[in-house]
Structures are given as structure tokens and as C-alpha cells.
C-alpha positions in Angstrom: 8.9 92.6 36.5 7.5 89.7 34.6 5.3 87.3 36.5 6.6 83.7 36.8 4.8 81.3 34.5 2.8 78.7 36.4 2.8 75.4 34.4 3.4 74.8 30.7 1.3 76.2 28.0 -1.5 73.9 27.0 -0.3 71.5 24.3 3.3 72.6 24.3 5.9 69.7 24.5 3.3 66.9 24.6 3.8 63.8 22.5 0.8 62.1 20.9 -0.1 58.7 22.3 1.3 55.7 20.6 4.8 56.7 19.7 6.9 59.2 17.8 5.5 62.6 16.8 4.1 62.5 13.2 3.9 58.7 12.8 0.9 56.5 12.4 0.5 52.9 13.5 0.6 50.5 10.6 -2.0 47.8 10.2 -1.0 44.4 11.4 -0.9 41.6 8.9 -1.4 38.0 10.0 -0.8 35.0 7.8 -2.4 31.7 8.9 -1.0 28.6 7.4 -3.0 25.4 7.6 -1.7 22.5 9.7 0.0 19.8 7.7 -2.8 17.3 7.0 -3.0 14.2 5.0 -1.5 14.1 1.5 -3.6 15.8 -1.1 -5.1 18.4 1.2 -5.7 21.7 -0.6 -6.7 23.9 2.4 -5.6 27.5 1.7 -3.6 29.9 3.7 -5.4 33.0 5.0 -4.0 36.6 5.0 -5.6 39.0 7.4 -5.0 42.8 7.6 -6.0 44.2 11.0 -6.4 47.9 11.7 -6.5 49.7 15.1 -10.1 50.7 14.5 -11.1 47.1 14.4 -11.4 46.7 10.7 -10.3 43.5 9.0 -9.7 42.3 5.5 -9.2 38.6 4.7 -8.0 36.8 1.5 -7.3 33.1 0.9 -4.3 32.2 -1.1 -2.5 28.9 -2.0 -0.3 27.6 0.8 2.9 28.1 -1.1 2.0 31.8 -1.5 1.3 32.1 2.2 4.7 30.6 3.0 6.5 33.0 0.7 4.6 35.9 2.1 5.6 35.0 5.6 9.2 34.9 4.4 9.0 38.3 2.7 7.3 39.9 5.7 9.7 38.5 8.2 7.1 36.8 10.3 3.4 35.7 10.3 2.2 38.6 12.4 3.9 42.0 11.6 3.0 45.6 10.9 2.8 46.4 7.2 1.3 49.1 5.0 -1.5 48.2 2.6 0.6 49.3 -0.3 3.5 47.1 0.7 1.2 44.1 1.5 -0.3 44.4 -2.0 3.1 44.5 -3.6 4.4 41.5 -1.6 1.2 39.5 -2.3 1.3 40.2 -6.0 5.0 39.2 -6.1 4.3 36.0 -4.2 1.4 35.0 -6.4 3.4 35.6 -9.6 6.5 33.8 -8.4 4.6 30.8 -7.0 2.3 30.5 -10.0 5.3 30.5 -12.4 7.0 27.8 -10.3 3.8 25.7 -10.2 3.4 25.8 -14.0 7.0 24.7 -14.4 6.5 21.8 -12.0 3.2 20.7 -13.7 4.4 20.8 -17.3 7.7 19.2 -16.3 5.7 16.1 -15.3 3.5 15.7 -18.4 1.9 17.6 -21.2 -1.1 19.9 -20.5 -3.5 21.6 -22.8 -4.2 25.3 -22.1 -7.6 24.8 -20.5 -6.5 21.8 -18.4 -3.6 23.8 -17.0 -5.9 26.8 -16.3 -8.4 24.6 -14.4 -5.6 23.0 -12.4 -4.2 26.4 -11.3 -7.6 27.6 -10.4 -8.3 24.5 -8.3 -5.1 25.3 -6.3 -6.5 28.7 -5.4 -4.7 31.0 -7.8 -6.9 34.0 -8.9 -8.1 34.1 -12.4 -6.1 37.1 -13.5 -2.8 35.4 -12.4 -3.9 32.1 -14.1 -4.8 33.8 -17.4 -1.4 35.6 -17.5 0.7 32.5 -16.6 -1.1 30.2 -19.1 -0.9 32.9 -21.9 2.9 33.1 -21.3 3.3 29.4 -21.3 1.4 29.1 -24.6 3.5 31.9 -26.1 6.7 30.2 -25.0 5.6 26.9 -26.5 5.6 25.2 -23.1 1.9 24.5 -23.5 0.8 23.4 -27.0 -2.7 22.1 -27.6 -1.7 20.4 -30.9 1.3 18.6 -29.3 -0.9 17.6 -26.4 -3.6 16.2 -28.7 -1.1 14.1 -30.7 0.3 12.6 -27.6 -3.2 11.9 -26.2 -4.2 10.2 -29.5 -1.1 7.9 -29.5 -1.7 6.8 -25.9 -5.4 6.1 -26.3 -4.9 4.2 -29.6 -2.5 2.0 -27.7 -5.2 1.6 -25.0 -7.7 0.4 -27.6 -9.9 3.5 -27.9 -11.7 4.3 -31.1 -11.5 7.6 -32.9 -14.9 9.0 -31.9 -14.1 8.5 -28.2 -10.7 10.0 -28.5 -12.0 13.2 -30.2 -14.8 13.5 -27.7 -12.4 13.3 -24.7 -10.1 15.9 -26.3 -12.9 18.3 -26.7 -14.0 17.7 -23.2 -10.6 18.7 -22.0 -10.7 21.9 -23.9 -9.0 21.1 -27.2 -10.8 22.5 -30.2 -12.6 20.2 -32.5 -10.3 21.1 -35.4 -7.1 20.4 -33.4 -8.5 17.1 -32.1 -9.6 16.0 -35.6 -6.2 17.0 -37.1 -4.3 15.1 -34.4 -6.4 12.0 -35.0 -5.8 12.2 -38.8 -2.0 12.5 -38.2 -1.6 9.8 -35.6 -4.2 7.3 -36.9 -3.4 7.5 -40.6 -1.4 4.3 -40.5 -3.8 2.3 -38.3 -6.8 0.5 -39.6 -9.7 1.0 -37.3 -11.3 -2.2 -38.5 -8.2 -4.2 -37.6 -8.0 -2.7 -34.2 -11.7 -3.3 -33.5 -11.2 -7.0 -34.6 -8.2 -7.3 -32.3 -10.1 -6.1 -29.3 -13.2 -8.2 -30.1 -11.1 -11.3 -30.3 -10.0 -10.9 -26.7 -13.6 -10.9 -25.4 -14.8 -14.2 -24.0 -17.7 -15.9 -25.8 -20.7 -17.0 -23.7 -23.0 -18.4 -26.4 -25.7 -15.8 -25.5 -26.0 -12.5 -27.4 -22.2 -12.5 -28.0 -22.5 -10.2 -31.1 -24.5 -7.6 -29.3 -22.4 -7.8 -26.2 -19.1 -7.4 -28.0 -20.5 -4.7 -30.3 -21.6 -2.7 -27.3 -18.2 -3.0 -25.8 -16.5 -1.7 -29.0 -19.0 1.2 -29.3 -18.2 2.1 -25.8 -14.5 2.3 -26.8 -15.4 4.8 -29.5 -15.6 2.6 -32.6 -18.4 3.4 -35.1 -21.4 1.0 -34.8 -20.8 -0.5 -38.3 -17.2 -1.3 -37.5 -18.1 -2.7 -34.1 -20.8 -5.0 -35.4 -18.7 -6.3 -38.3 -15.8 -7.1 -35.9 -18.2 -8.8 -33.4 -19.9 -10.9 -36.2 -16.5 -12.0 -37.5 -15.3 -13.1 -34.1 -18.5 -14.9 -33.2 -18.7 -16.6 -36.5 -15.1 -17.8 -36.7 
């Protein structure tokens, strides 16, 4: 006769703590969006991945990326595997960066470096920025030569001289060759001496060092010193 078993065998039929057999708790992802502040605020969103062991990873992203991530996750504090979080974050960065580029270039022309600096200032990582700008250049959406020609036209109308125009284009990231070619094309029909004289004639005469004062003004506008002094002397002597 077999003896009656007293109690269950150790370990048989027990369930591990925390849920269903064979499953592991997923890290919790929290997305913190900044409160809506005054216009122009660039405070980033924060993405935190929290593990049961107390570990934590944080990354700051543009606010629009944070909002899209919340929508993709289905909430601002949900369980999510690291692999899925990485995929969703990459998708959000790519989609939002593309939309941001379309918005920016839809308002005005950008040169490549200016667009890169703008995206970086908004909080997009360099790898995403480089890819989006490269694609924009390849598609012809961003064109340094077109940007330079437009810039030259606007600054000629504002009374700038060639030297100042080219310096400013180079400061914005346009190559010296492209800047010089744009100036050649857009200023070919304008006489720099006539433009300097036109600007000089609008300056008030005080009777004290007028030639030097007007010439300094014209040089500050980017006109060569010889052109500036000739125009100043003609205005003062007339």
C-alpha cells in the first residue's frame, strides 16, 4: 500500500512572482513634455526608460518628436522593450525632421549649413540632420547657388556693397566661389560707383568731416574705400 503524499513536491505548480510563467516585465518608458511656455521656447522633451532594477536612461528630443512618440506608444508612461523604443524613436526623429525641413524651406531659401544649424538648434541629433540636409540638397530643395543669388539681389536693393555681401555669404556657409559667382551674375548690370553715390547723396551734411564720415558709412556697407571716398567727395563738393 502506497503512503499518502503529504503536501506538494517542492517547486511543483508554483508560478513565478510578477505574472505569467515565462514572461519578463518590460521596462517602463516615460515621456515628459514641457509645459507650454512663452512663444519661442525651445525646451526639449525628455524620454526616460526605467527598469525594475532601478536603472534609468534619459534622452532629450525636440518637442514634436516627444509628442509623436507619445502617440506611437499609446501614452506617456507605458511598458516598452528597448528594441521597440529604439525603432519608434528613430521613426519619430525621421518623420519630424522631414516635416520640419519642409516647413522651413517652404518659408524661405536656406543654404545647406544654415539649415543644418537650424535643425541642430532645435535638438535634432547630428546623424539625422546630416541625412535630411543631404537629401534636401539632392532633391534640389536646398541649393547654395540659388540661395546666394537671392541673397545678393536682396542686399543690393538694401544698399550693400559687394565685399560685405560676399563676406556675409561666406559667414553663412556658402563657399567663396559660389558667393563670388552669384555676385558676378546679379551685380553685372549695376554700377557700384553709382550705387555708392546714390547712398552718399542721402546722408546729411554737417559741415564737419563730411567726407570722412560718409566714406566710413559706405565702407561699412561693403563698398571699396576708393569708391567710398570718391562718392563722398563728389557729394560734399557738389
